[in-house]
C-alpha positions as CSV (number, residue, x, y, z in Angstrom):
1,M,84.4,106.1,88.2
2,G,81.6,107.4,90.5
3,T,80.3,110.8,90.8
4,R,79.5,112.1,94.3
5,T,77.8,115.1,95.7
6,V,79.0,116.3,99.0
7,R,78.0,119.2,101.2
8,L,80.7,121.2,102.9
9,D,80.2,123.8,105.6
10,N,81.8,127.3,105.3
11,E,85.0,126.3,107.1
12,A,85.5,123.3,104.8
13,E,84.8,125.4,101.8
14,Q,87.4,128.0,102.9
15,T,90.0,125.3,103.6
16,L,89.3,123.7,100.2
17,E,89.7,127.1,98.5
18,R,93.0,127.8,100.4
19,L,94.4,124.5,99.4
20,R,93.4,125.0,95.7
21,T,95.2,128.4,95.8
22,I,98.3,127.0,97.5
23,T,98.6,123.8,95.5
24,G,97.0,124.6,92.2
25,L,95.2,121.2,92.3
26,T,91.6,120.7,91.3
27,I,88.9,120.0,93.9
28,S,88.8,116.3,92.8
29,E,92.6,116.0,93.1
30,L,92.5,117.5,96.6
31,L,89.7,115.3,97.7
32,K,91.6,112.2,96.4
33,H,94.7,113.2,98.3
34,G,92.7,113.8,101.4
35,L,91.0,110.4,101.2
36,T,94.3,108.7,100.6
37,A,95.9,110.5,103.6
38,Y,92.9,109.6,105.8
39,E,93.0,106.0,104.8
40,G,96.5,105.6,106.0
41,R,95.6,107.3,109.3
42,A,92.5,105.1,109.7
43,L,94.5,101.9,109.0
44,E,97.0,102.9,111.7
45,Q,94.2,103.5,114.2
46,A,92.5,100.2,113.3
47,K,95.7,98.3,114.0
48,R,96.1,99.8,117.5
49,K,95.4,97.5,120.4
50,P,94.0,98.6,123.8
51,Y,97.4,98.1,125.3
52,D,98.9,100.5,122.8
53,I,96.6,103.2,124.1
54,Y,97.1,102.3,127.7
55,R,100.9,102.5,127.2
56,K,100.6,106.1,126.3
57,L,98.6,107.1,129.3
58,D,100.6,109.0,132.0
59,L,99.0,108.0,135.2
60,G,101.9,109.3,137.3
61,P,103.2,107.5,140.3
62,S,100.7,104.9,141.5
63,G,98.3,106.0,138.8
64,Y,95.1,107.5,140.2
65,A,95.1,105.1,143.2
66,V,94.2,106.7,146.5
67,A,95.4,103.6,148.4
68,P,97.2,100.3,147.8
69,A,94.9,97.5,146.6
70,R,95.1,95.7,149.9
71,E,93.4,98.7,151.5
72,A,90.8,99.3,148.8
73,K,87.7,98.6,150.8
74,S,88.5,101.0,153.6
75,A,89.8,103.6,151.1
76,V,86.5,103.5,149.2
77,A,84.6,104.1,152.5
78,Q,86.9,107.0,153.3
79,V,86.4,108.6,149.9
80,I,82.6,108.2,150.1
81,R,82.6,109.8,153.6
82,R,84.7,112.8,152.3
83,K,82.3,113.3,149.4
84,D,79.3,113.2,151.7
85,K,80.8,116.0,153.8
86,G,81.4,117.9,150.6
């Protein structure tokens, strides 16, 4: 079993104290629970593929496209002209 020293800011200290009051657990027990909970969350995140993230994006109708792909070159030129006129 290892011994660790950690530094907590005031907000983390207050959260830790509130959790101790609510649960009656020791600081060590709370930190163990927190690590276990975070491990599960981190494992879920690590399993995500780029497509999983993309699937959740709401780009709306046609995404952020300002023109169909076949008109991309002229659309880019128009966008640049509009930005130049500002």
